[in-house]
Rosetta silent file (secondary structure, phi, psi, omega in degrees, C-alpha in Angstrom):
SEQUENCE: MKEFVIIHDFIVSEEVVGDWEGAEETVAENLNEFYHTIYQLAEDDIDSEELTILLNLVWDHWIGNDHLAEIEHDEIYDWSRHLLENRDQYLEQDN
SCORE:     score description
SCORE:     0.000 S_00000001
   1 L     0.000  134.948 -169.460    0.042   -0.027   -0.017 S_00000001
   2 H   -59.426  -36.201 -175.017    1.314    3.324   -1.126 S_00000001
   3 H   -68.106  -10.203  173.419    0.832    5.096    2.138 S_00000001
   4 H   -86.547   -4.242  174.785    3.464    2.989    3.838 S_00000001
   5 L   -95.697  124.600  177.782    6.112    4.361    1.534 S_00000001
   6 L   -94.822  106.829 -167.708    7.613    7.603    2.765 S_00000001
   7 H   -64.560  -31.887 -175.217    8.412    9.647   -0.303 S_00000001
   8 H   -65.522  -18.326  178.858   10.709   11.976    1.736 S_00000001
   9 H   -67.583  -23.789 -175.272   13.085    8.977    2.261 S_00000001
  10 L  -101.456  -14.327 -178.967   13.906    9.265   -1.454 S_00000001
  11 L   -63.763  134.476 -176.892   14.282   13.027   -1.903 S_00000001
  12 L  -113.117  155.023  175.423   17.800   14.140   -2.760 S_00000001
  13 L  -110.418  169.615 -176.587   19.639   17.454   -2.328 S_00000001
  14 L   -68.042  -20.542  179.336   22.191   18.866   -4.734 S_00000001
  15 L   -69.293  -25.833 -174.623   24.925   17.767   -2.280 S_00000001
  16 L  -100.193   -5.207 -170.710   24.287   14.021   -2.997 S_00000001
  17 L   -90.724   -7.981  177.016   23.920   14.017   -6.814 S_00000001
  18 L    89.833 -170.090 -178.535   27.625   14.473   -7.408 S_00000001
  19 L   -81.523  113.043  174.221   29.375   16.810   -9.843 S_00000001
  20 L  -118.981   33.537  175.214   27.180   18.081  -12.641 S_00000001
  21 L    50.944   48.805  177.995   29.286   21.073  -13.653 S_00000001
  22 L    87.708    1.334 -179.373   26.990   23.650  -11.901 S_00000001
  23 L  -107.729   23.841 -177.490   23.776   21.902  -12.689 S_00000001
  24 H   -63.381  -34.355 -177.783   23.450   20.021   -9.387 S_00000001
  25 H   -67.931  -48.318 -179.035   20.455   21.907   -8.214 S_00000001
  26 H   -63.270  -42.752  177.167   18.550   21.205  -11.467 S_00000001
  27 H   -61.085  -43.433  176.150   19.600   17.429  -11.373 S_00000001
  28 H   -62.353  -43.469  178.459   18.318   17.136   -7.753 S_00000001
  29 H   -61.930  -38.861 -179.459   15.091   18.863   -8.694 S_00000001
  30 H   -65.192  -51.905  177.946   14.625   16.555  -11.663 S_00000001
  31 H   -58.601  -42.853 -178.520   15.237   13.371   -9.621 S_00000001
  32 H   -63.245  -41.245  178.737   12.859   14.638   -6.943 S_00000001
  33 H   -60.768  -42.076  174.268   10.218   15.298   -9.666 S_00000001
  34 H   -54.059  -48.828 -177.919   10.600   11.678  -10.809 S_00000001
  35 H   -54.144  -51.483 -177.655   10.071   10.493   -7.251 S_00000001
  36 H   -67.199  -35.599  177.150    6.974   12.580   -6.749 S_00000001
  37 H   -67.312  -41.924  173.099    5.529   11.819  -10.137 S_00000001
  38 H   -60.350  -42.681  178.288    5.849    8.120   -9.667 S_00000001
  39 H   -63.485  -46.549 -178.781    4.431    8.284   -6.179 S_00000001
  40 H   -65.037  -38.712 -177.123    1.417   10.329   -7.437 S_00000001
  41 H   -76.925  -24.154 -179.498    0.778    8.127  -10.439 S_00000001
  42 L   -64.752  136.690  178.412    0.986    4.922   -8.470 S_00000001
  43 L   -64.826  152.634 -174.241   -2.377    3.450   -7.514 S_00000001
  44 L   -60.975  -31.277 -174.375   -3.282    3.600   -3.875 S_00000001
  45 L   -99.153   16.056 -179.843   -3.128   -0.185   -3.414 S_00000001
  46 L   -66.454  144.645  177.643    0.281   -0.788   -5.008 S_00000001
  47 L   -63.958  132.398 -175.580    2.399   -3.033   -2.995 S_00000001
  48 H   -61.342  -32.496  176.590    4.781   -0.921   -0.908 S_00000001
  49 H   -68.102  -42.334  177.522    7.707   -3.138   -1.690 S_00000001
  50 H   -62.269  -41.062  178.143    7.074   -2.852   -5.352 S_00000001
  51 H   -69.081  -33.894  176.315    6.779    0.905   -5.158 S_00000001
  52 H   -62.167  -42.749  179.867   10.015    1.033   -3.176 S_00000001
  53 H   -66.887  -40.497 -179.292   11.868   -0.909   -5.837 S_00000001
  54 H   -66.340  -41.194  175.417   10.462    1.262   -8.581 S_00000001
  55 H   -64.050  -41.043  175.263   11.462    4.481   -6.805 S_00000001
  56 H   -63.739  -21.265  175.067   14.878    3.154   -6.232 S_00000001
  57 H   -65.583  -30.397  177.687   15.169    2.495  -10.008 S_00000001
  58 H   -47.536  -58.665 -176.645   15.054    6.213  -10.541 S_00000001
  59 H   -61.112  -47.695 -177.946   18.442    6.779   -9.029 S_00000001
  60 H   -56.205  -42.077 -173.252   19.889    3.583  -10.763 S_00000001
  61 H   -80.442  -40.833 -166.628   18.620    4.608  -14.146 S_00000001
  62 H  -104.730  -19.057 -175.384   19.112    8.381  -14.213 S_00000001
  63 L   -64.807  -20.983  173.828   22.068    9.398  -12.018 S_00000001
  64 L  -101.375    1.038 -176.492   24.538    8.560  -14.763 S_00000001
  65 L   -89.351  116.696  178.788   22.462    9.837  -17.569 S_00000001
  66 H   -49.354  -35.690 -178.801   23.705   13.072  -19.139 S_00000001
  67 H   -67.089  -13.668 -177.149   20.125   13.967  -20.121 S_00000001
  68 H   -62.506  -33.570 -176.385   19.022   14.306  -16.532 S_00000001
  69 H   -79.943  -10.536 -175.636   20.239   17.898  -16.283 S_00000001
  70 L  -124.924    4.134 -171.949   18.130   18.878  -19.388 S_00000001
  71 L   -70.171  141.416 -174.402   15.117   16.651  -19.189 S_00000001
  72 L   -94.715  164.284 -176.248   11.705   18.326  -19.578 S_00000001
  73 H   -57.392  -46.525 -171.143    8.591   17.804  -17.257 S_00000001
  74 H   -65.557  -37.777  172.830    6.649   15.932  -19.937 S_00000001
  75 H   -61.078  -40.908  174.339    9.563   13.503  -20.347 S_00000001
  76 H   -61.627  -43.763  178.883    9.641   12.876  -16.578 S_00000001
  77 H   -62.956  -50.782 -178.794    5.968   12.216  -16.634 S_00000001
  78 H   -62.643  -43.009  178.967    6.120    9.867  -19.663 S_00000001
  79 H   -62.006  -40.681 -178.955    9.041    7.928  -18.191 S_00000001
  80 H   -66.787  -38.112  178.357    7.335    7.611  -14.889 S_00000001
  81 H   -63.916  -50.342  174.266    4.150    6.466  -16.459 S_00000001
  82 H   -49.161  -49.409  177.810    5.992    3.969  -18.500 S_00000001
  83 H   -57.459  -41.890  177.739    7.720    2.578  -15.498 S_00000001
  84 H   -70.109  -42.031 -176.358    4.484    2.004  -13.641 S_00000001
  85 H   -71.921  -20.638  177.420    2.725    0.585  -16.646 S_00000001
  86 L  -115.322   34.245 -169.331    5.609   -1.861  -17.321 S_00000001
  87 H   -63.336  -29.137 -178.572    6.551   -2.510  -13.770 S_00000001
  88 H   -61.058  -44.988  175.538    6.651   -6.328  -14.164 S_00000001
  89 H   -56.218  -45.752 -178.887    9.597   -5.873  -16.667 S_00000001
  90 H   -74.388  -32.350  176.406   11.492   -3.653  -14.295 S_00000001
  91 H   -66.241  -37.836  178.850   10.711   -5.804  -11.212 S_00000001
  92 H   -65.285  -43.385  178.185   12.015   -8.886  -13.039 S_00000001
  93 H   -60.939  -29.224 -178.374   15.267   -7.045  -13.908 S_00000001
  94 H   -75.723  -26.823 -177.289   15.717   -6.171  -10.263 S_00000001
  95 L   -81.438    0.000    0.000   15.643   -9.776   -9.161 S_00000001
């Protein structure tokens, strides 16, 4: 159940994202937008363990991606929706 996942446990600051050549604040904001978007889009009865795994995938997938500093809001929404709609694929990869 979604309410058992504390979204603030995933929120990052610019100090933890590493060196992005001056774009650390933007990178942190974009990562946090991913976390909030996934949380908001997830159905209320999603398994809390599944949601936690999916939220952890954001960091794993995006922190090394150069596009993270330039990503647009609609791209964040689309990727987040895709992640949730295809969660079985991503959950299998995690195992």
